[in-house]
N, C-alpha and C positions, 0 to 999 in steps of 0.2 A: 770392927765389923769382925763377927764371929766366925770359925773355919768354915761350917756349913753355909752361911749366906755367902762367904767366898766362892765356895764351891759352885753353889747354884748361879751366881753372876757369871763366873767364867765358863760355865757349861752353855749358858745363854750365848756369851759372846763367840764361843769358838764352836756353836753350831753351824755348820753349813747351809746356805740357802736360807739362813734366818737373818734379816738385815734388822740395821737400827729400828727403820719405821715398824717393821712385823713385831719388836720385841715390844716397842711401845702400846702397841694394840695388845698383845698378850698382857701384859702389865696392868692397863687400864681395865683389862677384863677380870684378871684373877689376882691382883694387887701386890704379888711378890714373885721373885724367880722360882723358889721350889714349889708355890702353889701353882704356877704354870704346868711345872713336871708331873705334878699331883692330878691336874686337872683329867676329866674324863675324855677319852676318846671321842665321844659324841660332840663335846664341847669345843675341842679343838677343831675339830673338823669344820666348824662354823666359821673359824678365823684363819685358817690355813689350807694350802694345797694338800694334797695326799704326799706329794715330793717332801713338802716341810715339815709334816705330821711325823713323818718316817724318819727324818733326820732328827727331829726334838725327841723322838724315842730312843736313840742309840747313842749314847755318849762318844764323844771322839777318843780314836785311841790313845792320844797323847796327853787325856786330859788330867788323867792322876798325877801326871808328873809336873804340869803346869800349876795346879793346884798346890803341891807340896813346895815347888820352888818358890811360888809366890808366897805362901805363907811363911816360909824361911825369910825370904826377902824383908816382909813386913816386922818381922820379929828381930831382925838382927840391928835395927837402929830406931830410935824413938821418934825419927823425924822421916821415916817412911809411912805411905799411907795409901789406901786403895779406898776412894770415895765413889759412892755409888748414887745414882738417881733416888732422892729421899731421904739420903744421909744430911744432918743439919749444916755439915760443911760445905756442902754441895753449892758450887757458885751461883747465887740466884741471876745472874746477867745471864749465864747460858741457858736458864730457864726460859728466858723470854726470847730465844732463838727458835729457828724451825727447826734444827736438827741438832739439840744438845747430846753429846755423848753418854752413852749408858754407864761408863766407869771410868774416872779419872785415876791413874797412877800419879803420886806426886812424892817427891822428895823435898824437904827443906820446912820453910815456914808455912804451914798450911793455912793460917789466917790470911796471907795476901790473895787467896782465891776470892775474897769476898771483898777485898780494899779498893779505893777509888784507882782507875786505872786507864791509861793511854799507852796504845801500841804505836811502836815505831819502827817500820819497815823500809825495806829498801833494795838495791841493788848488790848482788854479790860482788860487783867487781866497781866500786864506786871510784869516783875521783879523790884524792886527798881532801880537798877541800869538804865533799860530801861526806867521808866517814868523820870529819872534825865536826862538822854540822850534827851529825847523829848523836856522836858523844857529847857535844858542849848541849844540845837540847834536852837529851835524856838526863844529864847532871841536874840541870835546872828545874825540869820536871819532878824529880826526885826529891830535889830539895824543897819542894812544894808539897812533897808529902804524897803524891801520884807514884803508884808502882807501874814501872815500863814493862811491857810486854813486847816481846819480840820472838823468832823461831831459832836463835842459835845458828844461824846461818852465817858464812863468812861475809865479811863486807860490812854493810850496815847494820844488820841484825848485830854482829858482834860487838860493833864500837858502841850502840846503843845500851848494850848490856851492860858493858865495862863503864859508860859513863853513869849510868842509874846505879850502880852499885856504889858509887860516890856518895849518895845522898841517903836520908832514912826511907824513903820511899822504897827503894830496892829495886828488885826486876823478877820477872818469871818469864822463863824459857819453855816455850811450847814445842815440843820436840815430834816428829816422825818416826821415831823407833821406840824399842822397848826402853825402860828406864835403866837397864842394865846395860844399855850401848851407848856410844857417844858419838854422833856424827854432825859434822865432821870432826876427824880426829884432830884436826889442829886445834880445836876448841876443847880439849880433854881437860886442861888445866882451867879454863874459863868455867866449863860445865861444872866442875867440883867446887870451885869459890860459887858458884850460883846455888849448887846444894847446901852449902853451908850459912849463905848470907841472904839467900833469895828461896826461889823454889822452883824446881823443875817438875813439869809436869807432861804427861803424855795419855792419851786414849789407849794406847795399844799395849798388850801383854808383855810380860817380860820375853826376851828372846826374839822380839820382833826385829829384823834387819831393816836397813833401808831400802823402800820401795818407795819408786818415783810415783804412783799412784797417791801415797800416803800424804806427801807433802803438799799438796794443794787442799786435801782434806783437813790437815792441822791447821789450814790458815783460817778456818771458818772457826776455830775456838780464839785464836789471836784475836779475830775481829768481834767475835761474842764475849768475849772476857771484859772487853775493854768500853769506855764511854766514848772514844775516838780514836781514829787510825791516823798518825801523821807518816805520810810519805815523802822521804829525804830525798831521794833520786831514784830513778826508776826508768827504763828503757819501754817502749809500747807495747811490746809483748813481754810481759813480766810478771812474775807470782805476785808481786806487791799489789799489782794492780786489780787480781783477782779478790785478795785482802781486802782492798779499798771498796770493789763492789760488795762483797760480802758485809761489809759494815754498815754499807748504806741500806742494804737489804734487811739489815737487823735493825736499822732506824736508827744508826749511830752516826756521830760527825766524821768527816774526811778532812784531812788538812793535807797541805802539799807546800813544799818550800820551792820556789822559781829558780831557775838557773839559768845558763847561757842557752842561747838559741842555738849554738853548734854542737852542745855536748847531747849526745844521743842518751846517757843517762838522765835529762833532763825532759825529754820528750815526754816521757809518762807523766809525769808532774803536772806539766802543762794542759795535757790533754784532761786530766782530771778539775785542772781550775776553770777550763773551759766548760767541762760538765757540771759545774756548780761546785767544788771542792774549794774549801776557804784557802785562801794565800796567807801563808804565814812567813813572817821575817822573824820573830821572836817565840820564845816560849810564854811570854806574856801573852800573846794573841789567842793562844790555845787556852789558858785560864781564863781569860775574858770570855770567850766562846762558851766555855762549860761554866761560867757563873761561879767561878772558884776565887780564892781570895789572891791578891798580887803576889808576885814572889819577893820575898824577902832578902834573896840574894840576887845579885845582877842577873838579868835575863839574856841569855844569848841571842843577840841580834848581830846580823851580817853586815860587818862595818863596809862602809864605803872611803874611808879614810886611806890614803896611801901613805901617811906618816911623811910627808915632804920629800920621800925620795924619789927621784925623778924616773928610776928604772920601775920602779913599782908602779908609779902614776903612768908610764908608758905602757907597761903590761896590761893594765886594764883588769878584768876578770875572766877574759878567754884565754885559751891556750894558742901560743904563738912561735913561730920558729926563730932563731937567731937573727938570721937575715931580714925577717919582717921587723923585728925589734930593732934591729941597727938602724933600717932605714927608717923607722918612726921617730926613732930619739937622737939619731944623726950620730953617733958613737962607732967607732971602729968594731968589728968583731971581736977582735982581741981584747980591747977594753972593756967591751960589753960582757964577753966570757968570764973574766976576771972578778967582775962586779957580779953578775950572776951565780957564780959559783960561792962568794961571800954570802949573798942572800939565802943561798941554798942552806949552805952549814949552819945558819941563823933560823932556818925554820921558816923563812918569809918566802921561800919559791920553791917549787918541786918541780924536775926533769920528768917529763912523760915520755913514753913511748913514741917514736916518731921525730926525734929530736924537737920536741916541745916543750916550753917552760910555762909555767902558771903560778901566779901569784896565790901563795895560800892564806888566807884571812882567818886570823886567831878570833874565835867566837868566845 
């Protein structure tokens, strides 16, 4: 993108009271951002309110600084890009959605924007099993050459990105800030790794801080970029369910992993399944539904085998207290505590808040 084109796009983005839908109407009428600013006032009045027309004629005060900062940012590294509507690199899948972003800022492997992909999303506070499922499913999907898209949030998102980086499909992180910022800070190293090995994407200009309203909006990009969305764990009131709804509205598949009927993090998935989402217990289920080739690597499926260990068998898959487990298996609390500690150290059992224990299934 040339500097003049960048300046015109950023001016459109930053003009107050001019939203994405209005910009798309203007572009349909005049063809290009600069042509919008060169258009006669009479022609603009046919499409805009008086307030909007006045705003369009007055460049925002900080515009020059933003243009210079963005231009310098692009030039600092070969893998930094600004992709606007009409650019050959613009993802075709987003053009098929109701509200495609006008401009995409990207760092990394720009070709991933048009790669076959699946979103993996879920709770910011997952169970240990949920995080393991997200990581394993993402690894398997990536090994099947699908790019895994998520939102860089804590919990399921982070686990999905980490798992996907283990395979050739890699990962795309869609964030709700400018690309010169990382939120949450705990994912700084992960974000830098994704920028090197995958792709970081944002529709927001450089310098944009974390704003609560931006995160539900970025979910439409996660859903729109992909052929389907997998929800690993989600409460009933969850941003992941927003992503799933947006995927359905865009005509994409929605998949959900079932969980314990007692776990709050599973209730959103169960609600999605009741509403028609496809229940999956392996990555192969997703590939089959998308009519893709089967996995060359073992597909993660939640095992129901307890490895013949009586404590693991008694634990089942739901969290349980020490006293309840002692009554269930008939061991003394002291004997059982020693065995649970050994299993915990071996990664077979996790200790949860509230003095609960849960079996961790390796997938």
